[in-house]
mmCIF file as Biopython writes it, N, C-alpha, C and O atoms, coordinates in Angstrom:
data_model
#
loop_
_atom_site.group_PDB
_atom_site.id
_atom_site.type_symbol
_atom_site.label_atom_id
_atom_site.label_alt_id
_atom_site.label_comp_id
_atom_site.label_asym_id
_atom_site.label_entity_id
_atom_site.label_seq_id
_atom_site.pdbx_PDB_ins_code
_atom_site.Cartn_x
_atom_site.Cartn_y
_atom_site.Cartn_z
_atom_site.occupancy
_atom_site.B_iso_or_equiv
_atom_site.auth_seq_id
_atom_site.auth_asym_id
_atom_site.pdbx_PDB_model_num
ATOM 1   N N  . LEU A ? 1  ? -11.391 15.790  -6.209  1.0 0.0 1  A 1 
ATOM 2   C CA . LEU A ? 1  ? -10.091 15.534  -6.787  1.0 0.0 1  A 1 
ATOM 3   C C  . LEU A ? 1  ? -9.137  16.708  -6.519  1.0 0.0 1  A 1 
ATOM 4   O O  . LEU A ? 1  ? -7.956  16.514  -6.233  1.0 0.0 1  A 1 
ATOM 5   N N  . ARG A ? 2  ? -9.666  17.901  -6.617  1.0 0.0 2  A 1 
ATOM 6   C CA . ARG A ? 2  ? -8.810  19.074  -6.356  1.0 0.0 2  A 1 
ATOM 7   C C  . ARG A ? 2  ? -8.363  19.132  -4.905  1.0 0.0 2  A 1 
ATOM 8   O O  . ARG A ? 2  ? -7.230  19.508  -4.608  1.0 0.0 2  A 1 
ATOM 9   N N  . LYS A ? 3  ? -9.278  18.749  -3.988  1.0 0.0 3  A 1 
ATOM 10  C CA . LYS A ? 3  ? -8.913  18.739  -2.569  1.0 0.0 3  A 1 
ATOM 11  C C  . LYS A ? 3  ? -7.782  17.748  -2.310  1.0 0.0 3  A 1 
ATOM 12  O O  . LYS A ? 3  ? -6.855  18.032  -1.552  1.0 0.0 3  A 1 
ATOM 13  N N  . ALA A ? 4  ? -7.871  16.584  -2.949  1.0 0.0 4  A 1 
ATOM 14  C CA . ALA A ? 4  ? -6.830  15.569  -2.774  1.0 0.0 4  A 1 
ATOM 15  C C  . ALA A ? 4  ? -5.500  16.069  -3.318  1.0 0.0 4  A 1 
ATOM 16  O O  . ALA A ? 4  ? -4.464  15.895  -2.677  1.0 0.0 4  A 1 
ATOM 17  N N  . ALA A ? 5  ? -5.517  16.682  -4.483  1.0 0.0 5  A 1 
ATOM 18  C CA . ALA A ? 5  ? -4.286  17.206  -5.083  1.0 0.0 5  A 1 
ATOM 19  C C  . ALA A ? 5  ? -3.691  18.304  -4.203  1.0 0.0 5  A 1 
ATOM 20  O O  . ALA A ? 5  ? -2.476  18.366  -4.016  1.0 0.0 5  A 1 
ATOM 21  N N  . LYS A ? 6  ? -4.542  19.158  -3.671  1.0 0.0 6  A 1 
ATOM 22  C CA . LYS A ? 6  ? -4.067  20.230  -2.790  1.0 0.0 6  A 1 
ATOM 23  C C  . LYS A ? 6  ? -3.426  19.639  -1.528  1.0 0.0 6  A 1 
ATOM 24  O O  . LYS A ? 6  ? -2.391  20.119  -1.067  1.0 0.0 6  A 1 
ATOM 25  N N  . ARG A ? 7  ? -4.046  18.603  -0.981  1.0 0.0 7  A 1 
ATOM 26  C CA . ARG A ? 7  ? -3.520  17.974  0.230   1.0 0.0 7  A 1 
ATOM 27  C C  . ARG A ? 7  ? -2.162  17.316  -0.039  1.0 0.0 7  A 1 
ATOM 28  O O  . ARG A ? 7  ? -1.251  17.402  0.784   1.0 0.0 7  A 1 
ATOM 29  N N  . ILE A ? 8  ? -2.037  16.671  -1.174  1.0 0.0 8  A 1 
ATOM 30  C CA . ILE A ? 8  ? -0.758  16.046  -1.541  1.0 0.0 8  A 1 
ATOM 31  C C  . ILE A ? 8  ? 0.334   17.102  -1.619  1.0 0.0 8  A 1 
ATOM 32  O O  . ILE A ? 8  ? 1.449   16.875  -1.150  1.0 0.0 8  A 1 
ATOM 33  N N  . CYS A ? 9  ? 0.028   18.244  -2.202  1.0 0.0 9  A 1 
ATOM 34  C CA . CYS A ? 9  ? 1.015   19.334  -2.286  1.0 0.0 9  A 1 
ATOM 35  C C  . CYS A ? 9  ? 1.385   19.840  -0.897  1.0 0.0 9  A 1 
ATOM 36  O O  . CYS A ? 9  ? 2.555   20.114  -0.632  1.0 0.0 9  A 1 
ATOM 37  N N  . GLU A ? 10 ? 0.399   19.967  -0.006  1.0 0.0 10 A 1 
ATOM 38  C CA . GLU A ? 10 ? 0.672   20.411  1.360   1.0 0.0 10 A 1 
ATOM 39  C C  . GLU A ? 10 ? 1.613   19.427  2.071   1.0 0.0 10 A 1 
ATOM 40  O O  . GLU A ? 10 ? 2.552   19.833  2.756   1.0 0.0 10 A 1 
ATOM 41  N N  . ILE A ? 11 ? 1.346   18.147  1.896   1.0 0.0 11 A 1 
ATOM 42  C CA . ILE A ? 11 ? 2.182   17.125  2.534   1.0 0.0 11 A 1 
ATOM 43  C C  . ILE A ? 11 ? 3.606   17.189  1.982   1.0 0.0 11 A 1 
ATOM 44  O O  . ILE A ? 11 ? 4.573   17.122  2.741   1.0 0.0 11 A 1 
ATOM 45  N N  . ALA A ? 12 ? 3.731   17.317  0.672   1.0 0.0 12 A 1 
ATOM 46  C CA . ALA A ? 12 ? 5.054   17.357  0.041   1.0 0.0 12 A 1 
ATOM 47  C C  . ALA A ? 12 ? 5.855   18.573  0.492   1.0 0.0 12 A 1 
ATOM 48  O O  . ALA A ? 12 ? 7.077   18.492  0.613   1.0 0.0 12 A 1 
ATOM 49  N N  . LYS A ? 13 ? 5.193   19.691  0.740   1.0 0.0 13 A 1 
ATOM 50  C CA . LYS A ? 13 ? 5.884   20.925  1.125   1.0 0.0 13 A 1 
ATOM 51  C C  . LYS A ? 13 ? 6.246   20.968  2.610   1.0 0.0 13 A 1 
ATOM 52  O O  . LYS A ? 13 ? 7.168   21.684  2.999   1.0 0.0 13 A 1 
ATOM 53  N N  . SER A ? 14 ? 5.539   20.219  3.430   1.0 0.0 14 A 1 
ATOM 54  C CA . SER A ? 14 ? 5.746   20.259  4.875   1.0 0.0 14 A 1 
ATOM 55  C C  . SER A ? 14 ? 6.686   19.144  5.317   1.0 0.0 14 A 1 
ATOM 56  O O  . SER A ? 14 ? 6.427   17.966  5.068   1.0 0.0 14 A 1 
ATOM 57  N N  . GLU A ? 15 ? 7.778   19.523  5.972   1.0 0.0 15 A 1 
ATOM 58  C CA . GLU A ? 15 ? 8.726   18.519  6.453   1.0 0.0 15 A 1 
ATOM 59  C C  . GLU A ? 15 ? 8.076   17.606  7.478   1.0 0.0 15 A 1 
ATOM 60  O O  . GLU A ? 15 ? 8.287   16.393  7.458   1.0 0.0 15 A 1 
ATOM 61  N N  . GLU A ? 16 ? 7.291   18.183  8.370   1.0 0.0 16 A 1 
ATOM 62  C CA . GLU A ? 16 ? 6.628   17.400  9.420   1.0 0.0 16 A 1 
ATOM 63  C C  . GLU A ? 16 ? 5.642   16.397  8.816   1.0 0.0 16 A 1 
ATOM 64  O O  . GLU A ? 16 ? 5.624   15.229  9.203   1.0 0.0 16 A 1 
ATOM 65  N N  . LEU A ? 17 ? 4.833   16.853  7.877   1.0 0.0 17 A 1 
ATOM 66  C CA . LEU A ? 17 ? 3.858   15.954  7.250   1.0 0.0 17 A 1 
ATOM 67  C C  . LEU A ? 17 ? 4.541   14.944  6.344   1.0 0.0 17 A 1 
ATOM 68  O O  . LEU A ? 17 ? 4.107   13.795  6.265   1.0 0.0 17 A 1 
ATOM 69  N N  . SER A ? 18 ? 5.599   15.350  5.662   1.0 0.0 18 A 1 
ATOM 70  C CA . SER A ? 18 ? 6.322   14.427  4.799   1.0 0.0 18 A 1 
ATOM 71  C C  . SER A ? 18 ? 6.878   13.262  5.599   1.0 0.0 18 A 1 
ATOM 72  O O  . SER A ? 18 ? 6.888   12.124  5.130   1.0 0.0 18 A 1 
ATOM 73  N N  . GLU A ? 19 ? 7.343   13.552  6.818   1.0 0.0 19 A 1 
ATOM 74  C CA . GLU A ? 19 ? 7.871   12.497  7.688   1.0 0.0 19 A 1 
ATOM 75  C C  . GLU A ? 19 ? 6.747   11.565  8.131   1.0 0.0 19 A 1 
ATOM 76  O O  . GLU A ? 19 ? 6.917   10.347  8.174   1.0 0.0 19 A 1 
ATOM 77  N N  . LYS A ? 20 ? 5.608   12.148  8.458   1.0 0.0 20 A 1 
ATOM 78  C CA . LYS A ? 20 ? 4.462   11.357  8.930   1.0 0.0 20 A 1 
ATOM 79  C C  . LYS A ? 20 ? 3.932   10.422  7.844   1.0 0.0 20 A 1 
ATOM 80  O O  . LYS A ? 20 ? 3.532   9.296   8.140   1.0 0.0 20 A 1 
ATOM 81  N N  . PHE A ? 21 ? 3.924   10.874  6.604   1.0 0.0 21 A 1 
ATOM 82  C CA . PHE A ? 21 ? 3.326   10.113  5.515   1.0 0.0 21 A 1 
ATOM 83  C C  . PHE A ? 21 ? 4.351   9.390   4.645   1.0 0.0 21 A 1 
ATOM 84  O O  . PHE A ? 21 ? 4.128   9.185   3.452   1.0 0.0 21 A 1 
ATOM 85  N N  . LYS A ? 22 ? 5.464   9.008   5.242   1.0 0.0 22 A 1 
ATOM 86  C CA . LYS A ? 22 ? 6.458   8.238   4.483   1.0 0.0 22 A 1 
ATOM 87  C C  . LYS A ? 22 ? 5.886   6.875   4.135   1.0 0.0 22 A 1 
ATOM 88  O O  . LYS A ? 22 ? 5.051   6.327   4.854   1.0 0.0 22 A 1 
ATOM 89  N N  . PHE A ? 23 ? 6.354   6.344   3.020   1.0 0.0 23 A 1 
ATOM 90  C CA . PHE A ? 23 ? 5.926   5.052   2.500   1.0 0.0 23 A 1 
ATOM 91  C C  . PHE A ? 23 ? 5.866   3.980   3.585   1.0 0.0 23 A 1 
ATOM 92  O O  . PHE A ? 23 ? 4.859   3.286   3.725   1.0 0.0 23 A 1 
ATOM 93  N N  . LYS A ? 24 ? 6.930   3.852   4.337   1.0 0.0 24 A 1 
ATOM 94  C CA . LYS A ? 24 ? 7.001   2.784   5.336   1.0 0.0 24 A 1 
ATOM 95  C C  . LYS A ? 24 ? 6.120   3.042   6.552   1.0 0.0 24 A 1 
ATOM 96  O O  . LYS A ? 24 ? 5.862   2.124   7.331   1.0 0.0 24 A 1 
ATOM 97  N N  . ASN A ? 25 ? 5.655   4.271   6.725   1.0 0.0 25 A 1 
ATOM 98  C CA . ASN A ? 25 ? 4.758   4.570   7.838   1.0 0.0 25 A 1 
ATOM 99  C C  . ASN A ? 25 ? 3.303   4.253   7.520   1.0 0.0 25 A 1 
ATOM 100 O O  . ASN A ? 25 ? 2.504   4.031   8.430   1.0 0.0 25 A 1 
ATOM 101 N N  . ILE A ? 26 ? 2.956   4.232   6.250   1.0 0.0 26 A 1 
ATOM 102 C CA . ILE A ? 26 ? 1.556   3.988   5.901   1.0 0.0 26 A 1 
ATOM 103 C C  . ILE A ? 26 ? 1.328   2.635   5.240   1.0 0.0 26 A 1 
ATOM 104 O O  . ILE A ? 26 ? 0.192   2.170   5.153   1.0 0.0 26 A 1 
ATOM 105 N N  . LEU A ? 27 ? 2.394   2.006   4.777   1.0 0.0 27 A 1 
ATOM 106 C CA . LEU A ? 27 ? 2.252   0.692   4.152   1.0 0.0 27 A 1 
ATOM 107 C C  . LEU A ? 27 ? 2.513   -0.377  5.203   1.0 0.0 27 A 1 
ATOM 108 O O  . LEU A ? 27 ? 3.656   -0.628  5.585   1.0 0.0 27 A 1 
ATOM 109 N N  . ASN A ? 28 ? 1.434   -1.000  5.663   1.0 0.0 28 A 1 
ATOM 110 C CA . ASN A ? 28 ? 1.537   -2.045  6.670   1.0 0.0 28 A 1 
ATOM 111 C C  . ASN A ? 28 ? 0.737   -3.256  6.204   1.0 0.0 28 A 1 
ATOM 112 O O  . ASN A ? 28 ? 0.207   -3.271  5.093   1.0 0.0 28 A 1 
ATOM 113 N N  . LYS A ? 29 ? 0.654   -4.255  7.051   1.0 0.0 29 A 1 
ATOM 114 C CA . LYS A ? 29 ? -0.030  -5.493  6.664   1.0 0.0 29 A 1 
ATOM 115 C C  . LYS A ? 29 ? -1.500  -5.236  6.331   1.0 0.0 29 A 1 
ATOM 116 O O  . LYS A ? 29 ? -2.035  -5.824  5.391   1.0 0.0 29 A 1 
ATOM 117 N N  . LYS A ? 30 ? -2.145  -4.372  7.087   1.0 0.0 30 A 1 
ATOM 118 C CA . LYS A ? 30 ? -3.557  -4.059  6.830   1.0 0.0 30 A 1 
ATOM 119 C C  . LYS A ? 30 ? -3.718  -3.426  5.449   1.0 0.0 30 A 1 
ATOM 120 O O  . LYS A ? 30 ? -4.653  -3.757  4.721   1.0 0.0 30 A 1 
ATOM 121 N N  . ALA A ? 31 ? -2.818  -2.526  5.091   1.0 0.0 31 A 1 
ATOM 122 C CA . ALA A ? 31 ? -2.889  -1.865  3.783   1.0 0.0 31 A 1 
ATOM 123 C C  . ALA A ? 31 ? -2.691  -2.873  2.647   1.0 0.0 31 A 1 
ATOM 124 O O  . ALA A ? 31 ? -3.353  -2.792  1.613   1.0 0.0 31 A 1 
ATOM 125 N N  . ILE A ? 32 ? -1.780  -3.814  2.850   1.0 0.0 32 A 1 
ATOM 126 C CA . ILE A ? 32 ? -1.542  -4.829  1.823   1.0 0.0 32 A 1 
ATOM 127 C C  . ILE A ? 32 ? -2.743  -5.765  1.712   1.0 0.0 32 A 1 
ATOM 128 O O  . ILE A ? 32 ? -3.139  -6.138  0.608   1.0 0.0 32 A 1 
ATOM 129 N N  . ASN A ? 33 ? -3.322  -6.144  2.845   1.0 0.0 33 A 1 
ATOM 130 C CA . ASN A ? 33 ? -4.548  -6.948  2.810   1.0 0.0 33 A 1 
ATOM 131 C C  . ASN A ? 33 ? -5.648  -6.226  2.044   1.0 0.0 33 A 1 
ATOM 132 O O  . ASN A ? 33 ? -6.348  -6.833  1.233   1.0 0.0 33 A 1 
ATOM 133 N N  . ASN A ? 34 ? -5.798  -4.937  2.299   1.0 0.0 34 A 1 
ATOM 134 C CA . ASN A ? 34 ? -6.821  -4.151  1.605   1.0 0.0 34 A 1 
ATOM 135 C C  . ASN A ? 34 ? -6.564  -4.116  0.100   1.0 0.0 34 A 1 
ATOM 136 O O  . ASN A ? 34 ? -7.498  -4.218  -0.696  1.0 0.0 34 A 1 
ATOM 137 N N  . ALA A ? 35 ? -5.307  -3.972  -0.284  1.0 0.0 35 A 1 
ATOM 138 C CA . ALA A ? 35 ? -4.969  -3.941  -1.712  1.0 0.0 35 A 1 
ATOM 139 C C  . ALA A ? 35 ? -5.335  -5.260  -2.378  1.0 0.0 35 A 1 
ATOM 140 O O  . ALA A ? 35 ? -5.862  -5.271  -3.491  1.0 0.0 35 A 1 
ATOM 141 N N  . PHE A ? 36 ? -5.058  -6.371  -1.703  1.0 0.0 36 A 1 
ATOM 142 C CA . PHE A ? 36 ? -5.419  -7.670  -2.266  1.0 0.0 36 A 1 
ATOM 143 C C  . PHE A ? 36 ? -6.933  -7.846  -2.321  1.0 0.0 36 A 1 
ATOM 144 O O  . PHE A ? 36 ? -7.459  -8.406  -3.284  1.0 0.0 36 A 1 
ATOM 145 N N  . ALA A ? 37 ? -7.632  -7.374  -1.302  1.0 0.0 37 A 1 
ATOM 146 C CA . ALA A ? 37 ? -9.096  -7.485  -1.298  1.0 0.0 37 A 1 
ATOM 147 C C  . ALA A ? 37 ? -9.691  -6.717  -2.475  1.0 0.0 37 A 1 
ATOM 148 O O  . ALA A ? 37 ? -10.606 -7.206  -3.136  1.0 0.0 37 A 1 
ATOM 149 N N  . VAL A ? 38 ? -9.181  -5.528  -2.737  1.0 0.0 38 A 1 
ATOM 150 C CA . VAL A ? 38 ? -9.655  -4.735  -3.883  1.0 0.0 38 A 1 
ATOM 151 C C  . VAL A ? 38 ? -9.339  -5.453  -5.184  1.0 0.0 38 A 1 
ATOM 152 O O  . VAL A ? 38 ? -10.182 -5.521  -6.079  1.0 0.0 38 A 1 
ATOM 153 N N  . ASP A ? 39 ? -8.142  -5.985  -5.293  1.0 0.0 39 A 1 
ATOM 154 C CA . ASP A ? 39 ? -7.757  -6.696  -6.512  1.0 0.0 39 A 1 
ATOM 155 C C  . ASP A ? 39 ? -8.656  -7.905  -6.743  1.0 0.0 39 A 1 
ATOM 156 O O  . ASP A ? 39 ? -9.105  -8.141  -7.864  1.0 0.0 39 A 1 
ATOM 157 N N  . MET A ? 40 ? -8.920  -8.669  -5.688  1.0 0.0 40 A 1 
ATOM 158 C CA . MET A ? 40 ? -9.781  -9.837  -5.835  1.0 0.0 40 A 1 
ATOM 159 C C  . MET A ? 40 ? -11.207 -9.437  -6.201  1.0 0.0 40 A 1 
ATOM 160 O O  . MET A ? 40 ? -11.872 -10.135 -6.967  1.0 0.0 40 A 1 
ATOM 161 N N  . ALA A ? 41 ? -11.674 -8.328  -5.662  1.0 0.0 41 A 1 
ATOM 162 C CA . ALA A ? 41 ? -13.020 -7.855  -5.991  1.0 0.0 41 A 1 
ATOM 163 C C  . ALA A ? 41 ? -13.122 -7.469  -7.465  1.0 0.0 41 A 1 
ATOM 164 O O  . ALA A ? 41 ? -14.202 -7.514  -8.055  1.0 0.0 41 A 1 
ATOM 165 N N  . MET A ? 42 ? -11.993 -7.091  -8.050  1.0 0.0 42 A 1 
ATOM 166 C CA . MET A ? 42 ? -11.982 -6.698  -9.468  1.0 0.0 42 A 1 
ATOM 167 C C  . MET A ? 42 ? -11.611 -7.861  -10.389 1.0 0.0 42 A 1 
ATOM 168 O O  . MET A ? 42 ? -11.444 -7.664  -11.593 1.0 0.0 42 A 1 
ATOM 169 N N  . GLY A ? 43 ? -11.483 -9.053  -9.843  1.0 0.0 43 A 1 
ATOM 170 C CA . GLY A ? 43 ? -11.207 -10.203 -10.691 1.0 0.0 43 A 1 
ATOM 171 C C  . GLY A ? 43 ? -9.859  -10.843 -10.471 1.0 0.0 43 A 1 
ATOM 172 O O  . GLY A ? 43 ? -9.611  -11.934 -10.985 1.0 0.0 43 A 1 
ATOM 173 N N  . GLY A ? 44 ? -8.987  -10.209 -9.732  1.0 0.0 44 A 1 
ATOM 174 C CA . GLY A ? 44 ? -7.687  -10.780 -9.421  1.0 0.0 44 A 1 
ATOM 175 C C  . GLY A ? 44 ? -6.684  -10.666 -10.557 1.0 0.0 44 A 1 
ATOM 176 O O  . GLY A ? 44 ? -7.052  -10.546 -11.725 1.0 0.0 44 A 1 
ATOM 177 N N  . SER A ? 45 ? -5.417  -10.705 -10.193 1.0 0.0 45 A 1 
ATOM 178 C CA . SER A ? 45 ? -4.359  -10.585 -11.177 1.0 0.0 45 A 1 
ATOM 179 C C  . SER A ? 45 ? -3.083  -11.217 -10.628 1.0 0.0 45 A 1 
ATOM 180 O O  . SER A ? 45 ? -2.699  -10.977 -9.483  1.0 0.0 45 A 1 
ATOM 181 N N  . THR A ? 46 ? -2.436  -12.024 -11.459 1.0 0.0 46 A 1 
ATOM 182 C CA . THR A ? 46 ? -1.158  -12.586 -11.026 1.0 0.0 46 A 1 
ATOM 183 C C  . THR A ? 46 ? -0.117  -11.481 -10.896 1.0 0.0 46 A 1 
ATOM 184 O O  . THR A ? 46 ? 0.809   -11.590 -10.092 1.0 0.0 46 A 1 
ATOM 185 N N  . ASN A ? 47 ? -0.262  -10.434 -11.671 1.0 0.0 47 A 1 
ATOM 186 C CA . ASN A ? 47 ? 0.657   -9.302  -11.564 1.0 0.0 47 A 1 
ATOM 187 C C  . ASN A ? 47 ? 0.578   -8.662  -10.182 1.0 0.0 47 A 1 
ATOM 188 O O  . ASN A ? 47 ? 1.597   -8.262  -9.620  1.0 0.0 47 A 1 
ATOM 189 N N  . THR A ? 48 ? -0.630  -8.565  -9.638  1.0 0.0 48 A 1 
ATOM 190 C CA . THR A ? 48 ? -0.791  -7.989  -8.304  1.0 0.0 48 A 1 
ATOM 191 C C  . THR A ? 48 ? -0.033  -8.823  -7.280  1.0 0.0 48 A 1 
ATOM 192 O O  . THR A ? 48 ? 0.631   -8.281  -6.397  1.0 0.0 48 A 1 
ATOM 193 N N  . VAL A ? 49 ? -0.134  -10.125 -7.400  1.0 0.0 49 A 1 
ATOM 194 C CA . VAL A ? 49 ? 0.566   -11.006 -6.460  1.0 0.0 49 A 1 
ATOM 195 C C  . VAL A ? 49 ? 2.069   -10.721 -6.503  1.0 0.0 49 A 1 
ATOM 196 O O  . VAL A ? 49 ? 2.699   -10.519 -5.465  1.0 0.0 49 A 1 
ATOM 197 N N  . LEU A ? 50 ? 2.624   -10.707 -7.681  1.0 0.0 50 A 1 
ATOM 198 C CA . LEU A ? 50 ? 4.066   -10.477 -7.811  1.0 0.0 50 A 1 
ATOM 199 C C  . LEU A ? 50 ? 4.475   -9.116  -7.257  1.0 0.0 50 A 1 
ATOM 200 O O  . LEU A ? 50 ? 5.438   -9.009  -6.498  1.0 0.0 50 A 1 
ATOM 201 N N  . HIS A ? 51 ? 3.741   -8.087  -7.640  1.0 0.0 51 A 1 
ATOM 202 C CA . HIS A ? 51 ? 4.127   -6.737  -7.236  1.0 0.0 51 A 1 
ATOM 203 C C  . HIS A ? 51 ? 3.872   -6.473  -5.755  1.0 0.0 51 A 1 
ATOM 204 O O  . HIS A ? 51 ? 4.703   -5.855  -5.090  1.0 0.0 51 A 1 
ATOM 205 N N  . MET A ? 52 ? 2.742   -6.930  -5.231  1.0 0.0 52 A 1 
ATOM 206 C CA . MET A ? 52 ? 2.461   -6.670  -3.818  1.0 0.0 52 A 1 
ATOM 207 C C  . MET A ? 52 ? 3.394   -7.451  -2.900  1.0 0.0 52 A 1 
ATOM 208 O O  . MET A ? 52 ? 3.757   -6.961  -1.830  1.0 0.0 52 A 1 
ATOM 209 N N  . LEU A ? 53 ? 3.787   -8.656  -3.300  1.0 0.0 53 A 1 
ATOM 210 C CA . LEU A ? 53 ? 4.769   -9.379  -2.492  1.0 0.0 53 A 1 
ATOM 211 C C  . LEU A ? 53 ? 6.105   -8.635  -2.470  1.0 0.0 53 A 1 
ATOM 212 O O  . LEU A ? 53 ? 6.767   -8.566  -1.435  1.0 0.0 53 A 1 
ATOM 213 N N  . ALA A ? 54 ? 6.490   -8.085  -3.611  1.0 0.0 54 A 1 
ATOM 214 C CA . ALA A ? 54 ? 7.735   -7.311  -3.672  1.0 0.0 54 A 1 
ATOM 215 C C  . ALA A ? 54 ? 7.625   -6.029  -2.852  1.0 0.0 54 A 1 
ATOM 216 O O  . ALA A ? 54 ? 8.567   -5.657  -2.152  1.0 0.0 54 A 1 
ATOM 217 N N  . ILE A ? 55 ? 6.490   -5.359  -2.933  1.0 0.0 55 A 1 
ATOM 218 C CA . ILE A ? 55 ? 6.280   -4.125  -2.162  1.0 0.0 55 A 1 
ATOM 219 C C  . ILE A ? 55 ? 6.294   -4.432  -0.670  1.0 0.0 55 A 1 
ATOM 220 O O  . ILE A ? 55 ? 6.906   -3.700  0.108   1.0 0.0 55 A 1 
ATOM 221 N N  . ALA A ? 56 ? 5.626   -5.506  -0.267  1.0 0.0 56 A 1 
ATOM 222 C CA . ALA A ? 56 ? 5.606   -5.892  1.150   1.0 0.0 56 A 1 
ATOM 223 C C  . ALA A ? 56 ? 7.018   -6.156  1.649   1.0 0.0 56 A 1 
ATOM 224 O O  . ALA A ? 56 ? 7.392   -5.717  2.736   1.0 0.0 56 A 1 
ATOM 225 N N  . ARG A ? 57 ? 7.790   -6.867  0.859   1.0 0.0 57 A 1 
ATOM 226 C CA . ARG A ? 57 ? 9.173   -7.160  1.264   1.0 0.0 57 A 1 
ATOM 227 C C  . ARG A ? 57 ? 9.969   -5.874  1.418   1.0 0.0 57 A 1 
ATOM 228 O O  . ARG A ? 57 ? 10.698  -5.701  2.395   1.0 0.0 57 A 1 
ATOM 229 N N  . GLU A ? 58 ? 9.830   -4.976  0.456   1.0 0.0 58 A 1 
ATOM 230 C CA . GLU A ? 58 ? 10.560  -3.702  0.490   1.0 0.0 58 A 1 
ATOM 231 C C  . GLU A ? 58 ? 10.168  -2.870  1.713   1.0 0.0 58 A 1 
ATOM 232 O O  . GLU A ? 58 ? 11.001  -2.172  2.291   1.0 0.0 58 A 1 
ATOM 233 N N  . ALA A ? 59 ? 8.891   -2.953  2.101   1.0 0.0 59 A 1 
ATOM 234 C CA . ALA A ? 59 ? 8.399   -2.189  3.248   1.0 0.0 59 A 1 
ATOM 235 C C  . ALA A ? 59 ? 8.680   -2.892  4.571   1.0 0.0 59 A 1 
ATOM 236 O O  . ALA A ? 59 ? 8.415   -2.338  5.638   1.0 0.0 59 A 1 
ATOM 237 N N  . GLY A ? 60 ? 9.219   -4.117  4.506   1.0 0.0 60 A 1 
ATOM 238 C CA . GLY A ? 60 ? 9.508   -4.843  5.738   1.0 0.0 60 A 1 
ATOM 239 C C  . GLY A ? 60 ? 8.276   -5.466  6.359   1.0 0.0 60 A 1 
ATOM 240 O O  . GLY A ? 60 ? 8.255   -5.724  7.562   1.0 0.0 60 A 1 
ATOM 241 N N  . VAL A ? 61 ? 7.247   -5.713  5.562   1.0 0.0 61 A 1 
ATOM 242 C CA . VAL A ? 61 ? 6.010   -6.307  6.049   1.0 0.0 61 A 1 
ATOM 243 C C  . VAL A ? 61 ? 6.045   -7.811  5.778   1.0 0.0 61 A 1 
ATOM 244 O O  . VAL A ? 61 ? 6.284   -8.241  4.650   1.0 0.0 61 A 1 
ATOM 245 N N  . ALA A ? 62 ? 5.806   -8.597  6.814   1.0 0.0 62 A 1 
ATOM 246 C CA . ALA A ? 62 ? 5.788   -10.052 6.662   1.0 0.0 62 A 1 
ATOM 247 C C  . ALA A ? 62 ? 4.500   -10.456 5.944   1.0 0.0 62 A 1 
ATOM 248 O O  . ALA A ? 62 ? 3.423   -10.462 6.542   1.0 0.0 62 A 1 
ATOM 249 N N  . PHE A ? 63 ? 4.617   -10.788 4.681   1.0 0.0 63 A 1 
ATOM 250 C CA . PHE A ? 63 ? 3.458   -11.156 3.870   1.0 0.0 63 A 1 
ATOM 251 C C  . PHE A ? 63 ? 3.927   -12.117 2.797   1.0 0.0 63 A 1 
ATOM 252 O O  . PHE A ? 63 ? 4.890   -11.836 2.083   1.0 0.0 63 A 1 
ATOM 253 N N  . ASP A ? 64 ? 3.243   -13.260 2.679   1.0 0.0 64 A 1 
ATOM 254 C CA . ASP A ? 64 ? 3.669   -14.240 1.680   1.0 0.0 64 A 1 
ATOM 255 C C  . ASP A ? 64 ? 2.453   -14.929 1.066   1.0 0.0 64 A 1 
ATOM 256 O O  . ASP A ? 64 ? 1.313   -14.532 1.307   1.0 0.0 64 A 1 
ATOM 257 N N  . LEU A ? 65 ? 2.711   -15.963 0.272   1.0 0.0 65 A 1 
ATOM 258 C CA . LEU A ? 65 ? 1.630   -16.666 -0.405  1.0 0.0 65 A 1 
ATOM 259 C C  . LEU A ? 65 ? 0.626   -17.275 0.558   1.0 0.0 65 A 1 
ATOM 260 O O  . LEU A ? 65 ? -0.559  -17.373 0.241   1.0 0.0 65 A 1 
ATOM 261 N N  . ALA A ? 66 ? 1.087   -17.682 1.720   1.0 0.0 66 A 1 
ATOM 262 C CA . ALA A ? 66 ? 0.170   -18.251 2.721   1.0 0.0 66 A 1 
ATOM 263 C C  . ALA A ? 66 ? -0.867  -17.209 3.137   1.0 0.0 66 A 1 
ATOM 264 O O  . ALA A ? 66 ? -2.037  -17.545 3.324   1.0 0.0 66 A 1 
ATOM 265 N N  . ASN A ? 67 ? -0.457  -15.960 3.281   1.0 0.0 67 A 1 
ATOM 266 C CA . ASN A ? 67 ? -1.396  -14.885 3.622   1.0 0.0 67 A 1 
ATOM 267 C C  . ASN A ? 67 ? -2.432  -14.702 2.523   1.0 0.0 67 A 1 
ATOM 268 O O  . ASN A ? 67 ? -3.612  -14.478 2.796   1.0 0.0 67 A 1 
ATOM 269 N N  . ILE A ? 68 ? -1.981  -14.800 1.290   1.0 0.0 68 A 1 
ATOM 270 C CA . ILE A ? 68 ? -2.897  -14.640 0.159   1.0 0.0 68 A 1 
ATOM 271 C C  . ILE A ? 68 ? -3.891  -15.796 0.138   1.0 0.0 68 A 1 
ATOM 272 O O  . ILE A ? 68 ? -5.083  -15.585 -0.084  1.0 0.0 68 A 1 
ATOM 273 N N  . ASN A ? 69 ? -3.409  -17.021 0.370   1.0 0.0 69 A 1 
ATOM 274 C CA . ASN A ? 69 ? -4.294  -18.177 0.387   1.0 0.0 69 A 1 
ATOM 275 C C  . ASN A ? 69 ? -5.342  -18.078 1.478   1.0 0.0 69 A 1 
ATOM 276 O O  . ASN A ? 69 ? -6.470  -18.533 1.289   1.0 0.0 69 A 1 
ATOM 277 N N  . GLU A ? 70 ? -4.995  -17.491 2.622   1.0 0.0 70 A 1 
ATOM 278 C CA . GLU A ? 70 ? -5.954  -17.304 3.715   1.0 0.0 70 A 1 
ATOM 279 C C  . GLU A ? 70 ? -7.099  -16.393 3.281   1.0 0.0 70 A 1 
ATOM 280 O O  . GLU A ? 70 ? -8.251  -16.584 3.670   1.0 0.0 70 A 1 
ATOM 281 N N  . MET A ? 71 ? -6.755  -15.405 2.470   1.0 0.0 71 A 1 
ATOM 282 C CA . MET A ? 71 ? -7.784  -14.455 2.020   1.0 0.0 71 A 1 
ATOM 283 C C  . MET A ? 71 ? -8.740  -15.152 1.087   1.0 0.0 71 A 1 
ATOM 284 O O  . MET A ? 71 ? -9.683  -14.533 0.593   1.0 0.0 71 A 1 
#
């Protein structure tokens, strides 16, 4: 946990790393699929559906209910 916290601080302080790890650079369709897979493994939640669809839209990722139904 300390290593992760230290790494987050390093990223936040470094302009180069901050650019690399921007929200829109790491949030892609694969990441959203993974989030849904984890949610379903834990029992699923309608809240996850609402929030992840909104996050996908904000990130410019094409993801909708049809994608969820495929999973």
